[in-house]
C-alpha positions as CSV (number, residue, x, y, z in Angstrom):
1,M,-37.2,78.0,49.8
2,K,-36.5,78.0,46.0
3,R,-32.6,78.2,46.7
4,I,-33.0,75.0,48.9
5,Y,-35.0,73.1,46.2
6,L,-32.3,74.1,43.5
7,L,-29.5,72.9,45.9
8,I,-31.3,69.4,46.3
9,L,-31.9,69.1,42.6
10,M,-28.3,69.8,41.9
11,V,-27.2,67.2,44.3
12,A,-29.2,64.5,42.8
13,V,-28.1,65.2,39.3
14,G,-24.8,64.8,40.5
15,L,-25.3,61.4,42.2
16,F,-27.1,60.3,39.0
17,V,-24.3,61.1,36.6
18,G,-21.5,59.4,39.1
19,C,-23.3,56.2,39.5
20,G,-23.8,55.8,35.8
21,S,-20.1,56.4,34.6
22,D,-18.8,52.9,34.4
23,T,-16.8,51.8,31.5
24,S,-16.5,48.6,29.4
25,K,-12.9,48.5,30.4
26,N,-13.6,47.6,33.9
27,K,-16.8,46.1,33.5
28,G,-17.0,42.6,35.2
29,K,-13.5,42.9,36.7
30,S,-12.5,43.1,40.5
31,P,-10.7,46.4,41.4
32,N,-7.1,46.1,40.9
33,T,-5.6,46.3,44.4
34,G,-2.0,44.8,43.5
35,G,-1.5,41.0,43.6
36,T,-5.1,39.7,43.8
37,C,-6.8,37.0,41.6
38,G,-8.7,38.5,38.8
39,N,-6.5,41.6,38.1
40,G,-5.7,40.3,34.8
41,A,-1.9,39.5,35.5
42,L,-0.1,36.5,36.7
43,D,0.8,37.4,40.2
44,P,3.3,35.2,42.4
45,G,1.6,32.1,43.5
46,E,-1.1,32.1,40.7
47,I,-1.1,29.5,38.1
48,C,-3.7,31.3,36.0
49,D,-5.8,34.4,36.0
50,P,-9.7,34.2,35.1
51,S,-9.5,37.9,33.6
52,I,-7.0,36.7,30.9
53,E,-9.1,35.6,28.2
54,S,-6.8,33.4,26.1
55,G,-3.1,32.4,25.8
56,E,-0.7,32.1,28.4
57,G,-2.2,32.6,31.9
58,A,-5.7,32.0,31.0
59,C,-7.4,29.4,33.1
60,P,-8.7,26.1,31.5
61,N,-12.4,25.1,32.1
62,S,-11.7,21.8,30.3
63,C,-8.8,19.4,29.5
64,S,-8.1,17.2,26.5
65,A,-5.4,14.3,26.8
66,P,-3.0,13.5,24.3
67,A,-2.8,9.7,23.0
68,C,-2.1,7.1,25.5
69,S,-2.8,9.5,28.7
70,T,-5.5,11.0,30.9
71,A,-5.9,14.5,31.4
72,V,-7.8,16.2,34.8
73,L,-9.0,19.5,35.6
74,D,-7.6,20.4,38.9
75,G,-7.7,23.6,40.9
76,D,-10.1,26.5,40.7
77,A,-10.2,29.4,38.2
78,N,-11.6,31.7,41.0
79,A,-8.6,31.2,43.2
80,C,-6.4,31.2,40.1
81,T,-5.3,27.5,40.6
82,A,-6.9,25.8,37.6
83,R,-4.7,23.5,35.5
84,C,-4.7,20.4,33.7
85,I,-2.8,17.4,34.9
86,V,-1.7,14.8,32.2
87,E,-0.4,11.4,33.2
88,P,0.2,8.3,31.0
89,I,-2.1,5.5,31.2
90,A,-0.7,2.2,32.7
91,C,1.3,-0.4,30.4
92,A,-1.3,-2.9,29.3
93,N,-1.7,-5.5,26.4
94,G,-4.2,-5.3,23.7
95,D,-5.5,-1.9,24.3
96,G,-3.8,-0.4,21.3
97,C,-1.7,2.2,23.1
98,C,1.9,2.1,23.9
99,P,2.5,4.8,26.6
100,T,5.4,6.7,27.4
101,G,7.8,4.3,29.6
102,C,6.3,1.2,28.0
103,D,8.2,-1.1,25.6
104,S,7.6,-4.2,23.8
105,T,8.7,-6.1,26.8
106,T,6.1,-4.7,29.0
107,D,3.2,-3.8,26.5
108,S,2.4,-5.8,23.4
109,D,1.1,-2.9,21.7
110,C,4.6,-1.3,21.7
111,T,7.1,-1.9,18.8
112,N,10.8,-1.8,19.0
113,T,11.4,2.0,18.8
114,C,14.9,3.5,18.4
115,G,15.0,6.4,20.9
116,D,12.8,5.0,23.7
117,G,15.9,4.4,25.7
118,V,15.5,0.8,25.8
119,V,17.5,-1.9,23.9
120,E,15.0,-3.9,22.2
121,G,15.1,-6.5,19.3
122,P,18.0,-5.9,16.9
123,E,19.2,-2.9,18.6
124,T,22.7,-2.8,20.0
125,C,22.3,0.5,22.0
126,D,19.7,3.0,22.7
127,G,20.5,6.4,24.0
128,D,23.8,5.2,25.2
129,C,25.3,4.5,21.8
130,P,29.2,4.8,21.8
131,A,30.9,7.7,19.6
132,S,34.1,6.3,19.7
133,C,35.7,2.7,20.2
134,P,39.0,2.7,22.0
135,S,41.1,-0.4,21.1
136,P,42.2,-2.7,24.1
137,E,45.2,-3.7,22.1
138,A,48.2,-2.0,20.3
139,C,48.2,-2.3,16.5
140,S,44.5,-2.2,16.1
141,E,42.1,0.4,16.0
142,G,38.4,0.7,17.1
143,V,35.9,1.6,14.2
144,V,32.4,2.6,14.8
145,K,29.9,0.8,12.7
146,G,26.1,1.6,12.3
147,S,24.3,4.8,13.4
148,P,22.8,6.1,16.7
149,D,19.7,7.1,14.5
150,T,19.0,3.5,14.1
151,C,20.4,2.2,17.4
152,S,22.8,-0.3,15.7
153,V,26.1,1.2,16.8
154,R,28.8,-1.4,17.5
155,C,32.5,-1.4,17.7
156,D,34.5,-3.4,15.1
157,F,38.3,-3.5,15.7
158,V,40.5,-3.8,12.3
159,P,44.5,-4.1,12.3
160,I,46.4,-0.7,11.9
161,Q,48.2,-0.9,8.4
162,I,50.1,2.3,8.2
163,C,53.2,3.7,10.0
164,D,52.1,6.5,12.0
165,D,53.1,8.2,15.0
166,G,51.4,8.3,18.4
167,D,49.2,5.1,17.7
168,G,51.2,3.0,20.2
169,C,51.8,0.5,17.3
170,C,55.1,-0.3,15.3
171,L,54.2,-2.7,12.4
172,P,56.5,-4.8,10.7
173,G,58.6,-2.8,8.1
174,C,58.1,0.5,10.1
175,T,61.2,2.3,11.6
176,V,61.8,4.9,14.1
177,D,62.3,7.1,11.3
178,D,58.8,6.8,10.1
179,D,57.1,5.9,13.2
180,S,57.9,7.2,16.5
181,D,56.2,4.1,18.2
182,C,59.2,2.1,17.0
183,S,61.7,2.2,19.8
184,Q,65.5,2.4,19.0
185,V,65.8,-0.2,21.6
186,M,63.6,-2.8,20.2
187,G,64.8,-6.3,20.8
188,D,66.8,-8.2,18.1
189,C,63.9,-10.4,16.6
190,G,65.3,-13.9,15.9
191,N,67.7,-14.4,18.4
192,G,65.4,-16.6,20.5
193,T,65.0,-14.3,23.3
194,I,62.0,-12.1,23.8
195,D,63.4,-8.6,24.2
196,E,62.0,-5.4,25.0
197,G,59.2,-4.7,22.5
198,E,58.7,-8.4,21.5
199,T,55.7,-10.7,22.5
200,C,57.4,-13.8,21.0
201,D,60.7,-14.8,19.6
202,G,60.8,-18.4,18.0
203,D,57.9,-19.6,19.5
204,C,55.1,-17.1,18.0
205,P,51.5,-18.4,17.5
206,T,50.5,-19.1,14.0
207,S,46.5,-19.2,14.9
208,C,44.2,-18.2,17.7
209,A,41.6,-20.5,19.2
210,S,38.4,-18.7,20.5
211,P,37.9,-19.5,24.2
212,N,34.1,-19.2,23.9
213,A,31.4,-19.0,21.2
214,C,30.8,-15.4,22.3
215,V,34.4,-14.2,21.9
216,G,36.2,-14.0,18.8
217,A,40.0,-14.4,18.6
218,T,42.2,-12.8,16.0
219,L,45.9,-13.2,15.2
220,V,47.8,-9.8,14.9
221,G,51.4,-9.0,14.5
222,T,53.7,-11.1,12.7
223,A,56.4,-13.8,13.6
224,D,59.0,-11.8,11.6
225,S,58.5,-8.9,13.6
226,C,58.1,-10.9,16.9
227,D,55.1,-9.2,17.8
228,A,52.4,-11.9,16.9
229,R,49.6,-12.6,19.5
230,C,46.1,-13.4,19.8
231,E,43.5,-10.7,20.6
232,T,40.2,-11.4,21.6
233,T,36.8,-9.4,21.1
234,P,33.3,-9.9,22.3
235,V,30.6,-11.1,19.8
236,Q,27.7,-8.4,19.5
237,V,25.9,-9.4,16.4
238,C,22.4,-11.1,17.1
239,Q,22.4,-14.0,14.7
240,G,21.5,-17.6,15.0
241,G,23.7,-20.7,14.6
242,D,26.8,-19.3,15.9
243,G,26.4,-20.7,19.3
244,C,26.4,-17.2,21.1
245,C,23.5,-15.0,22.5
246,P,25.0,-11.7,23.3
247,A,23.7,-9.4,26.2
248,A,21.4,-7.4,23.9
249,C,19.9,-10.2,21.9
250,T,16.3,-12.1,22.5
251,P,15.0,-15.3,21.2
252,S,13.1,-13.2,18.6
253,N,16.2,-12.2,16.9
254,D,18.9,-14.9,17.7
255,S,17.9,-18.6,17.7
256,D,20.9,-19.3,20.2
257,C,19.1,-17.4,22.9
258,S,17.1,-19.4,25.2
259,G,13.1,-19.2,25.2
260,A,13.0,-21.0,28.5
261,C,15.4,-18.6,30.4
262,G,13.7,-18.0,34.1
263,N,12.4,-21.5,34.7
264,G,15.3,-22.2,37.2
265,Q,16.7,-25.1,34.9
266,L,19.5,-25.2,32.5
267,D,18.1,-25.7,28.9
268,G,19.8,-26.0,25.6
269,M,22.7,-23.5,25.6
270,E,22.1,-22.0,28.8
271,T,25.0,-21.4,31.4
272,C,22.9,-20.3,34.2
273,D,19.3,-19.9,35.2
274,G,18.6,-17.8,38.5
275,N,22.0,-18.3,39.8
276,C,23.8,-16.2,37.2
277,P,27.3,-14.6,38.6
278,T,27.5,-10.8,38.6
279,S,31.1,-10.4,38.8
280,C,34.2,-12.6,37.8
281,N,37.5,-12.6,39.7
282,D,39.6,-15.9,39.6
283,N,42.3,-14.4,41.9
284,V,45.0,-14.6,39.4
285,A,47.0,-11.6,38.6
286,C,48.0,-12.7,35.1
287,T,44.6,-13.0,33.9
288,T,42.0,-10.3,32.7
289,D,38.5,-11.3,33.9
290,T,35.6,-10.6,31.8
291,L,31.8,-11.1,32.5
292,I,29.8,-11.6,29.1
293,G,26.2,-12.4,28.4
294,S,23.2,-11.4,30.8
295,A,21.2,-13.0,33.3
296,D,18.0,-12.1,31.2
297,N,19.3,-14.4,28.6
298,C,20.9,-16.9,31.0
299,N,24.2,-17.1,29.2
300,V,26.3,-15.3,31.7
301,Q,30.0,-16.3,31.5
302,C,33.4,-15.4,32.9
303,I,36.1,-15.2,30.3
304,Y,39.9,-15.4,31.7
305,D,42.5,-14.1,29.1
306,T,46.0,-14.6,30.0
307,V,48.1,-11.1,30.2
308,T,50.8,-10.9,27.6
309,V,51.4,-7.1,27.9
310,C,54.5,-6.0,30.1
311,Q,53.4,-3.2,32.2
312,G,54.4,-2.6,36.1
313,G,51.9,-2.4,38.6
314,D,49.2,-4.9,37.6
315,G,51.1,-7.7,39.8
316,C,51.7,-9.9,36.9
317,C,55.1,-10.8,35.2
318,P,54.1,-12.5,31.7
319,S,56.4,-15.2,30.5
320,N,57.3,-13.0,27.8
321,C,58.5,-10.0,30.2
322,S,61.4,-9.3,32.3
323,S,62.5,-6.8,35.0
324,Q,63.7,-4.5,32.2
325,N,60.2,-3.8,30.8
326,D,58.0,-4.9,33.5
327,S,58.7,-3.9,37.5
328,D,56.6,-7.0,38.5
329,C,59.3,-9.4,37.3
330,N,62.1,-10.5,39.2
331,C,65.3,-10.5,37.2
332,T,67.4,-13.6,37.2
333,P,70.5,-12.4,34.9
334,R,70.8,-14.8,31.7
335,T,74.3,-15.8,30.6
336,C,75.9,-16.4,27.1
337,A,75.9,-20.1,27.8
338,S,72.2,-20.3,28.9
339,Q,71.2,-18.8,25.7
340,G,73.6,-20.6,23.6
341,F,75.5,-17.5,22.6
342,E,79.1,-17.9,21.4
343,C,80.1,-14.4,20.5
344,G,79.0,-10.9,20.1
345,Q,77.0,-8.6,22.3
346,A,73.7,-9.8,24.1
347,N,71.3,-8.7,26.5
348,D,71.3,-10.5,29.9
349,G,67.5,-10.1,30.5
350,C,67.8,-7.5,33.1
351,G,68.9,-4.6,31.2
352,Q,72.8,-5.1,31.2
353,A,75.0,-6.0,28.1
354,L,76.8,-9.5,27.9
355,D,80.1,-9.9,26.2
356,C,79.9,-13.2,24.6
357,G,83.5,-13.2,23.1
358,V,84.9,-13.3,19.8
359,C,84.9,-16.2,17.2
360,P,88.1,-18.2,16.4
361,S,90.0,-17.2,13.3
362,G,88.4,-17.7,10.2
363,E,85.0,-17.6,11.7
364,G,82.3,-14.6,12.0
365,C,79.5,-14.1,14.4
366,T,76.0,-14.4,13.0
367,A,72.9,-12.5,14.0
368,N,72.2,-15.3,16.3
369,N,75.4,-14.8,18.4
370,T,77.0,-18.0,17.2
371,C,80.4,-18.4,15.3
372,D,80.2,-19.5,11.7
373,A,82.9,-19.8,9.1
374,A,80.6,-18.5,6.3
375,A,80.2,-15.3,8.3
376,G,83.9,-14.4,8.5
377,I,83.7,-11.6,6.2
378,G,82.5,-8.7,8.1
379,A,83.6,-10.2,11.6
380,P,84.9,-7.8,14.4
381,C,88.5,-8.0,14.8
382,A,91.6,-6.3,16.4
383,S,94.5,-7.6,14.2
384,D,94.8,-9.6,11.0
385,A,95.2,-12.7,13.4
386,D,91.5,-12.4,14.2
387,C,90.6,-13.0,10.5
388,G,91.4,-16.2,8.5
389,V,89.2,-16.1,5.6
390,G,90.3,-17.5,2.5
391,G,89.4,-16.6,-1.2
392,G,89.7,-13.3,-2.6
393,L,93.1,-12.0,-4.1
394,G,95.0,-12.3,-0.8
395,L,95.0,-13.1,2.7
396,A,92.4,-11.7,5.1
397,T,93.0,-8.5,6.8
398,C,91.5,-6.6,9.7
399,E,90.5,-3.3,8.5
400,L,90.8,-1.1,11.6
401,S,89.4,2.0,10.3
402,A,86.0,0.4,10.6
403,P,84.1,0.2,14.0
404,G,85.1,-2.6,16.0
405,G,87.5,-3.8,13.1
406,Y,86.2,-5.6,10.0
407,C,87.7,-8.7,8.7
408,T,88.0,-8.6,4.8
409,T,90.1,-9.4,1.8
410,L,91.1,-7.9,-1.6
411,C,88.9,-8.7,-4.5
412,F,88.3,-8.1,-8.0
413,P,85.3,-6.3,-9.1
414,M,82.4,-8.2,-10.9
415,G,84.7,-11.3,-10.8
416,G,83.2,-13.5,-8.1
417,T,86.3,-13.7,-6.1
418,C,84.7,-13.2,-2.6
419,P,83.8,-16.0,-0.2
420,A,80.2,-17.0,-0.2
421,G,78.1,-14.6,1.7
422,S,80.0,-11.8,0.7
423,V,80.4,-9.2,-2.3
424,C,83.0,-7.3,-3.9
425,T,82.7,-3.5,-3.1
426,F,84.4,-0.3,-4.3
427,N,85.8,2.0,-1.8
428,A,84.3,0.5,1.3
429,F,87.1,1.7,3.4
430,A,89.9,4.2,3.5
431,N,92.8,1.6,3.4
432,S,91.1,-1.0,1.1
433,P,89.8,0.3,-2.0
434,I,88.4,-2.9,-3.3
435,T,87.2,-5.4,-0.9
436,C,84.9,-8.0,0.2
437,T,81.9,-7.0,2.5
438,K,79.4,-9.1,4.2
439,S,76.2,-9.2,1.9
440,C,72.7,-8.1,3.6
441,T,69.2,-7.5,2.6
442,S,68.5,-5.3,5.6
443,D,70.3,-3.6,8.4
444,N,69.2,-6.6,10.7
445,D,71.8,-8.6,9.0
446,C,74.5,-6.3,10.1
447,R,76.0,-5.9,13.3
448,N,76.1,-2.6,15.6
449,G,77.5,0.4,13.9
450,Y,76.7,-1.0,10.4
451,S,74.1,-0.5,7.9
452,C,72.9,-2.4,4.9
453,L,73.9,0.0,2.0
454,P,74.5,-0.2,-2.0
455,D,78.0,-0.3,-3.4
456,L,78.6,2.7,-5.5
457,L,80.3,0.3,-8.1
458,S,78.0,-2.7,-8.5
459,G,74.8,-1.5,-6.7
460,T,75.0,-4.8,-4.6
461,M,73.9,-4.5,-0.7
462,S,76.5,-5.0,2.0
463,C,77.3,-4.2,5.7
464,L,79.2,-1.0,5.8
465,P,79.9,1.5,8.3
466,G,76.6,3.3,9.2
467,L,76.1,6.7,7.9
């Protein structure tokens, strides 16, 4: 019997010890059976875990809302789904709050803020500010003005002023030697004919009239280089008194913007109200159609600029172009007579050369392809009979060693014995050591095969065989 009591006592003690062996580590937690809420770890499908006391993964028991928003506690911590849902309040005037997504146009409590993605007040861009400004015309370059940090970026276009390769521009005074954009087949500026690379010749514009208050017109190029033309750029600055209300401007920063836009009537400087066009197309191939202004400002307008650039495939043949530089042009060859040419080589406007003949004895061919007695020195020739220039120390002769022949006569250095328009040069030709040669100031004054070079003896400039 004592043995039985002893056995019962040992079992009871063992049960007592086993029931009282809980530790603080496991106290208050559900058994970790893997992937269950309350195991102290974020398992798939859980937003939080109540056994995580703080930091990432802890379940919230209340929510605080940031400014201009509301916060609501959603879900259940015991289900590991507790979370805070934050939403901005609605745009409303006078509540002292400017929620995310609102601006000064929808909430009077908002101020013009650069970076809110809305172009407001004096801003010209917001989030979409250009990083570069490609120029629509040759010989001008786009320059970025302003800063995206202040939402004030705009494009200004300034004339190119240096000879530089690859910019699509050949400035007056630049040559193919210092600017690859200057073609060696450029037209003969001053011949009254618009050749390849020219925009005008004898009829070049001297000023440019703006087609609209919201469009600026600038004269670029020069008549001397036969590339004068008018370039237009839209006005982008918000300022009162210029008669223009750009798309990004409002009555608050530009007095030219209508405050009555939206009433369905044309007021002040409005061009439309409720019926503003959304696109422009005059169905004319030789104009570029541009929509300016905005329906919000009731100043939408269509601007139609005349195309002046010679380029194939646009369906337009501008008046200054030909089939030689524009595939849209049908070519009717020009004759020497139709151009008033009496001599020399000329372009027929279709890419072919015209031989307009040789001047009578005693006359030379000018740069305008007309015969002139004063141009006798330097005229092409095949024999002495083709030259008849008086003056000098003897009869005129044809220097056959020169390209195409060269009418000249002997002279006395520094003696002023050459005819007007020519100078006495030394060792110009092999067979005529001291002769009269045609005066010049640039290569344009000389015919093909000749350059305007200094005389080795006197230093004066004259047309000599090209180097």
